[in-house]
Backbone bond lengths (Angstrom), bond angles and torsions (degrees), N, CA, C in turn:
res aa  C-N    CA-C-N  psi(-1)  N-CA   C-N-CA  omega(-1)  CA-C   N-CA-C  phi
1 X - - - 1.495 - - 1.427 103.41 -
2 X 1.312 117.79 126.67 1.423 123.75 178.20 1.567 109.53 -90.42
3 X 1.327 113.84 162.21 1.430 124.69 -178.66 1.594 111.45 -56.54
4 X 1.183 115.63 -36.98 1.446 116.58 174.40 1.529 114.79 -75.86
5 X 1.282 124.06 -41.25 1.475 119.81 164.91 1.500 117.83 -58.61
6 X 1.266 121.25 -36.43 1.507 121.19 175.89 1.638 107.22 -68.14
7 X 1.262 119.94 -41.42 1.419 126.53 169.39 1.603 114.06 -45.06
8 X 1.357 109.66 -54.84 1.441 118.08 -178.96 1.452 111.80 -63.97
9 X 1.384 116.79 -44.88 1.458 119.81 -179.93 1.644 110.47 -65.73
10 X 1.228 120.95 -35.12 1.459 123.80 174.65 1.433 109.77 -72.22
11 X 1.294 126.07 -35.15 1.445 126.56 174.88 1.476 110.41 -65.43
12 X 1.392 119.24 -47.98 1.438 121.69 178.17 1.494 114.85 -57.34
13 X 1.373 112.15 -39.51 1.570 118.43 177.16 1.589 109.20 -65.31
14 X 1.321 116.19 -44.21 1.399 120.45 179.75 1.632 111.37 -63.41
15 X 1.230 115.57 -36.21 1.522 118.20 175.00 1.363 114.39 -70.99
16 X 1.300 122.96 -39.90 1.421 127.99 173.41 1.479 111.69 -63.51
17 X 1.202 123.91 -42.13 1.419 130.09 169.52 1.411 111.46 -59.51
18 X 1.200 117.97 -50.40 1.608 120.27 -178.72 1.463 108.48 -60.21
19 X 1.371 123.27 -34.56 1.346 123.72 -178.21 1.602 117.53 -78.10
20 X 1.387 106.57 -43.36 1.430 109.22 -170.96 1.592 111.66 -99.05
21 X 1.205 120.05 -15.75 1.543 120.66 177.49 1.471 109.92 -61.66
22 X 1.318 126.21 -47.34 1.410 126.79 -174.06 1.600 110.15 -64.80
23 X 1.311 112.18 -37.51 1.589 120.23 176.19 1.524 108.33 -67.12
24 X 1.283 116.56 -37.51 1.541 118.40 -176.55 1.561 105.23 -72.18
25 X 1.302 119.81 -45.29 1.604 123.36 177.27 1.548 106.39 -59.53
26 X 1.370 118.24 -41.66 1.480 118.73 -173.62 1.490 107.84 -64.80
27 X 1.328 116.54 -46.34 1.485 120.73 -174.26 1.545 105.82 -67.94
28 X 1.366 120.46 -37.09 1.415 119.88 -172.27 1.546 103.84 -67.82
29 X 1.280 121.14 -46.38 1.422 129.38 175.98 1.590 110.82 -52.98
30 X 1.317 115.36 -47.93 1.518 119.83 -178.98 1.505 109.10 -63.39
31 X 1.365 116.79 -38.90 1.508 112.07 -178.65 1.504 112.64 -71.40
32 X 1.437 116.06 -24.09 1.521 115.17 173.89 1.517 109.25 -73.06
33 X 1.186 119.09 -34.54 1.496 126.99 -171.98 1.603 108.03 -74.44
34 X 1.360 113.41 -36.68 1.402 119.08 176.58 1.492 117.87 -60.66
35 X 1.315 118.53 -21.56 1.422 121.00 179.27 1.633 114.52 -55.28
36 X 1.386 112.01 -51.18 1.429 118.37 -176.74 1.484 112.76 -64.31
37 X 1.387 127.50 -49.43 1.469 116.91 -178.10 1.584 112.60 -61.96
38 X 1.433 115.13 -38.86 1.350 119.21 174.86 1.504 118.19 -51.98
39 X 1.306 116.87 -49.23 1.482 122.25 178.38 1.563 114.18 -73.30
40 X 1.344 110.76 -28.50 1.529 111.61 174.27 1.574 107.43 -64.28
41 X 1.366 114.86 -44.95 1.539 115.82 -176.86 1.495 111.48 -63.75
42 X 1.292 114.74 -27.73 1.598 118.29 173.91 1.421 110.20 -67.80
43 X 1.379 117.07 -42.35 1.490 122.51 179.87 1.645 111.87 -61.99
44 X 1.394 113.71 -41.55 1.448 123.82 -178.59 1.580 106.30 -64.59
45 X 1.397 119.70 -45.93 1.291 128.46 -177.79 1.623 110.36 -64.15
46 X 1.344 112.14 -44.23 1.457 115.65 171.14 1.506 120.75 -65.92
47 X 1.221 119.92 -33.15 1.392 124.08 172.97 1.626 114.70 -71.57
48 X 1.272 109.09 -34.31 1.619 114.47 179.34 1.660 103.77 -71.69
49 X 1.251 121.82 -30.05 1.320 121.81 176.35 1.568 111.19 -78.07
50 X 1.298 121.89 -44.90 1.456 135.65 175.28 1.504 114.61 -53.11
51 X 1.290 119.10 -57.18 1.379 131.03 -168.51 1.513 115.38 -58.35
52 X 1.310 120.32 -52.50 1.408 122.93 -177.60 1.544 114.23 -62.14
53 X 1.199 119.06 -32.12 1.526 126.94 178.33 1.569 106.71 -78.47
54 X 1.367 122.04 -37.24 1.236 117.10 -170.40 1.458 121.80 -110.74
55 X 1.454 111.54 -24.05 1.564 122.05 -178.25 1.502 110.53 55.59
56 X 1.294 113.83 37.70 1.460 114.71 -179.16 1.725 107.02 -131.20
57 X 1.307 107.93 139.40 1.494 110.70 175.95 1.504 110.83 -100.60
58 X 1.271 118.12 110.36 1.492 117.69 177.27 1.495 114.48 -86.13
59 X 1.396 110.06 168.64 1.464 115.06 178.81 1.502 105.59 -130.71
60 X 1.325 117.99 160.29 1.548 118.88 -178.37 1.455 106.65 -151.72
61 X 1.333 112.77 130.04 1.482 120.30 174.21 1.540 110.12 -50.22
62 X 1.340 115.81 161.74 1.502 120.02 175.81 1.457 103.97 -69.57
63 X 1.334 113.57 128.54 1.499 119.06 173.79 1.489 111.65 -134.04
64 X 1.363 119.97 123.65 1.443 128.28 14.88 1.626 101.88 -82.38
65 X 1.429 117.82 -174.99 1.410 116.40 178.55 1.467 116.68 -66.13
66 X 1.416 120.68 -25.74 1.307 124.80 -177.21 1.550 110.32 -146.76
67 X 1.315 119.13 142.53 1.421 121.95 171.73 1.477 111.03 -64.54
68 X 1.296 118.45 162.62 1.409 129.93 -178.22 1.599 117.21 -139.51
69 X 1.310 113.56 153.82 1.484 109.13 -177.66 1.563 103.33 -95.34
70 X 1.356 120.65 -7.45 1.422 122.18 171.54 1.634 109.90 -116.86
71 X 1.328 114.25 139.29 1.489 117.43 -173.96 1.490 111.54 -60.23
72 X 1.246 114.80 137.50 1.512 124.66 176.83 1.529 109.15 -117.41
73 X 1.390 109.09 133.97 1.559 114.85 176.67 1.469 109.21 -79.92
74 X 1.358 115.93 111.32 1.430 122.88 172.88 1.532 110.44 -116.56
75 X 1.339 110.27 133.80 1.498 114.75 176.10 1.483 102.62 -101.59
76 X 1.414 122.19 95.97 1.384 126.57 -179.94 1.489 115.67 -60.61
77 X 1.340 121.59 -29.44 1.422 123.48 179.34 1.588 113.19 -91.01
78 X 1.306 116.02 14.01 1.460 123.38 177.13 1.544 109.85 -73.85
79 X 1.254 128.54 128.90 1.404 126.34 178.10 1.604 112.21 -57.69
80 X 1.277 118.37 -18.60 1.362 118.66 176.64 1.480 112.22 -85.78
81 X 1.287 123.33 -6.53 1.500 128.90 174.51 1.422 110.22 -81.80
82 X 1.393 114.48 132.79 1.501 119.63 178.69 1.524 106.18 -60.84
83 X 1.451 120.78 132.84 1.399 121.33 177.58 1.552 115.29 79.07
84 X 1.295 118.47 9.17 1.348 118.16 -169.47 1.621 111.14 -57.88
85 X 1.302 119.83 -24.36 1.446 122.70 -175.06 1.729 102.32 -70.95
86 X 1.160 117.83 -42.17 1.478 117.67 -179.94 1.491 111.00 -66.35
87 X 1.376 110.82 -48.90 1.663 112.47 176.41 1.455 109.12 -55.72
88 X 1.262 124.96 -41.77 1.498 128.13 -172.44 1.694 106.05 -72.01
89 X 1.346 114.04 -41.58 1.440 119.25 179.69 1.518 112.54 -67.61
90 X 1.306 117.47 -24.73 1.492 124.65 -179.33 1.529 108.56 -93.00
91 X 1.345 113.15 -18.86 1.523 117.72 179.89 1.528 113.52 81.48
92 X 1.307 112.22 22.22 1.507 118.36 -176.32 1.547 113.09 -91.92
93 X 1.383 106.72 113.08 1.458 113.06 179.95 1.549 101.29 -151.43
94 X 1.378 112.43 93.90 1.534 112.48 175.76 1.571 114.63 -58.60
95 X 1.353 112.69 142.98 1.493 118.03 -169.23 1.589 100.13 -88.28
96 X 1.185 124.43 7.73 1.603 119.46 175.36 1.493 106.41 -150.46
97 X 1.261 111.05 165.67 1.699 112.86 178.61 1.482 108.55 -60.35
98 X 1.322 118.26 157.15 1.346 132.21 -177.61 1.473 114.18 -116.23
99 X 1.355 114.30 149.84 1.441 128.24 179.96 1.559 110.29 -101.98
100 X 1.289 114.60 -30.93 1.507 121.16 -167.35 1.723 102.35 -92.62
101 X 1.286 105.93 168.27 1.500 120.84 168.78 1.653 107.84 -108.93
102 X 1.323 116.99 120.46 1.386 119.78 -177.06 1.500 112.23 -103.18
103 X 1.362 115.04 140.44 1.430 124.40 -179.92 1.481 113.03 -126.89
104 X 1.265 122.60 144.22 1.377 126.20 161.87 1.550 109.81 -114.42
105 X 1.368 112.18 122.37 1.496 120.99 -168.89 1.471 111.07 -122.70
106 X 1.322 118.30 94.21 1.542 118.78 -179.07 1.531 108.57 -72.94
107 X 1.256 114.09 149.67 1.509 116.55 176.53 1.581 108.33 -104.95
108 X 1.307 113.49 -23.37 1.452 123.07 170.10 1.592 108.66 -128.76
109 X 1.220 115.49 112.08 1.358 112.63 179.82 1.518 117.60 -101.45
110 X 1.371 114.38 151.44 1.491 118.74 -173.51 1.375 116.00 121.82
111 X 1.375 114.75 -172.19 1.521 119.05 -172.92 1.647 101.50 -120.33
112 X 1.251 110.42 143.40 1.614 120.43 175.66 1.478 109.18 67.49
113 X 1.323 120.57 31.33 1.441 116.16 -178.65 1.538 108.28 -97.30
114 X 1.283 117.14 152.95 1.404 122.26 -178.62 1.459 111.40 -109.09
115 X 1.307 115.68 144.87 1.452 124.92 -170.83 1.504 108.05 -108.80
116 X 1.437 113.52 123.26 1.366 115.16 176.75 1.541 111.83 -58.57
117 X 1.299 121.01 145.57 1.468 120.41 -179.13 1.559 114.04 -51.73
118 X 1.315 115.37 131.27 1.392 123.37 178.84 1.519 116.69 84.69
119 X 1.428 114.33 -8.25 1.514 116.43 -177.75 1.494 104.46 -85.25
120 X 1.398 107.16 147.95 1.537 118.65 -175.15 1.599 102.37 -81.74
121 X 1.289 111.18 135.40 1.509 121.58 -172.92 1.563 105.15 -89.84
122 X 1.368 114.75 -47.20 1.562 119.73 -172.40 1.501 103.10 -153.74
123 X 1.371 111.98 153.44 1.432 120.30 178.01 1.603 104.90 -127.73
124 X 1.315 113.57 137.28 1.511 112.34 169.00 1.484 105.69 -111.87
125 X 1.285 117.83 138.86 1.456 123.81 -176.76 1.597 118.24 -131.72
126 X 1.341 111.63 138.22 1.562 109.68 -179.79 1.627 96.38 -126.37
127 X 1.342 107.00 137.34 1.489 114.46 -176.60 1.656 104.20 -127.14
128 X 1.243 110.82 122.90 1.545 110.00 178.16 1.509 115.16 -130.63
129 X 1.353 117.77 160.53 1.438 121.04 172.90 1.553 103.04 -137.94
130 X 1.304 117.67 87.02 1.429 128.90 -169.96 1.534 113.44 -70.66
131 X 1.378 114.44 -19.10 1.402 117.32 -174.14 1.571 111.74 -117.30
132 X 1.320 110.43 0.57 1.547 119.92 170.41 1.639 104.01 63.23
133 X 1.366 115.60 37.91 1.436 116.28 176.44 1.596 114.36 -103.59
134 X 1.453 117.14 6.02 1.424 119.02 -179.44 1.469 113.51 90.17
135 X 1.297 119.83 -22.97 1.373 125.73 175.82 1.480 117.97 -89.04
136 X 1.350 121.95 115.46 1.410 120.59 -161.03 1.584 106.73 -109.97
137 X 1.385 105.34 156.63 1.480 114.77 178.15 1.615 107.48 -111.48
138 X 1.350 118.37 153.27 1.353 112.72 179.46 1.453 109.98 -140.74
139 X 1.389 119.70 152.81 1.498 126.50 -170.08 1.483 97.41 -134.47
140 X 1.390 112.94 138.17 1.464 116.82 -178.57 1.660 111.96 -143.94
141 X 1.274 113.05 140.67 1.487 121.82 174.27 1.565 109.12 -121.10
142 X 1.249 117.70 136.45 1.482 118.69 177.53 1.492 108.39 -126.38
143 X 1.378 111.94 147.19 1.565 121.70 -177.36 1.589 103.37 -129.31
144 X 1.308 104.43 153.16 1.456 116.87 176.04 1.552 108.80 -139.51
145 X 1.214 123.83 -169.95 1.400 129.48 176.13 1.381 116.94 -118.69
146 X 1.316 121.95 139.91 1.404 123.91 171.53 1.442 104.09 -76.06
147 X 1.404 113.81 125.83 1.571 122.10 -178.79 1.548 113.22 -65.38
148 X 1.309 116.79 -34.58 1.414 117.46 -176.85 1.570 114.02 -85.18
149 X 1.278 116.20 -29.28 1.633 115.31 179.35 1.381 113.83 -112.52
150 X 1.385 121.14 -12.50 1.383 123.77 -177.61 1.521 118.80 73.89
151 X 1.339 111.61 13.01 1.450 121.50 -178.53 1.434 111.14 -85.26
152 X 1.360 116.57 142.90 1.425 121.92 173.65 1.424 117.10 -63.35
153 X 1.424 122.71 129.39 1.383 122.98 179.74 1.585 111.60 -121.10
154 X 1.329 116.19 125.63 1.319 120.83 175.59 1.584 104.64 -82.59
155 X 1.407 113.19 128.23 1.466 121.32 -177.89 1.624 108.31 -61.67
156 X 1.250 119.35 -15.15 1.379 127.62 168.27 1.643 110.32 85.75
157 X 1.386 116.61 9.61 1.459 119.36 -178.56 1.354 112.23 -115.20
158 X 1.255 122.06 140.99 1.384 124.99 176.26 1.573 99.17 -108.12
159 X 1.353 116.77 116.46 1.403 124.67 174.74 1.465 112.61 -84.41
160 X 1.429 116.56 125.40 1.419 116.08 -178.42 1.513 106.80 -126.13
161 X 1.410 112.51 137.68 1.435 115.18 172.70 1.512 107.33 -123.96
162 X 1.324 124.65 117.62 1.484 123.70 176.18 1.571 113.43 70.56
163 X 1.312 115.66 48.01 1.563 118.27 -168.54 1.480 109.15 -47.65
164 X 1.384 115.95 -47.17 1.607 119.02 -176.18 1.476 111.82 -108.88
165 X 1.402 118.34 18.76 1.415 125.29 167.95 1.507 101.48 65.61
């Protein structure tokens, strides 16, 4: 192999890396970011099943204590986990380690409470720090009740603050 051929091969490899590396990094980041909306949807569905039977609005401590750039195996329904009763009631148990901290934030706490029209009943929040720089991103879903039917209504919006930090 001559020096010219080696230079051509190195140039081609460099061009391929320049084209595909940003796409790879973008896809990798998107896969990390996708965790939060998927788990928030699971919490929304769990609450929609839970509330009609119990008419109670639960609260749960933030779990895990802090978000991480590396996935952490957390057993949300373990009695040692803060708020495990709420996680169990909502059927929330991610099937893989998590990077985000999840919270259940009631705006009206208790059982048999009535929500004024348009008021948020409960918020589900995921907070992450995917690059461990101390700057966190947040994802939120809010639920309210249909005044006429008493059914849980998802406001249909995913609130996002600093998606990619």
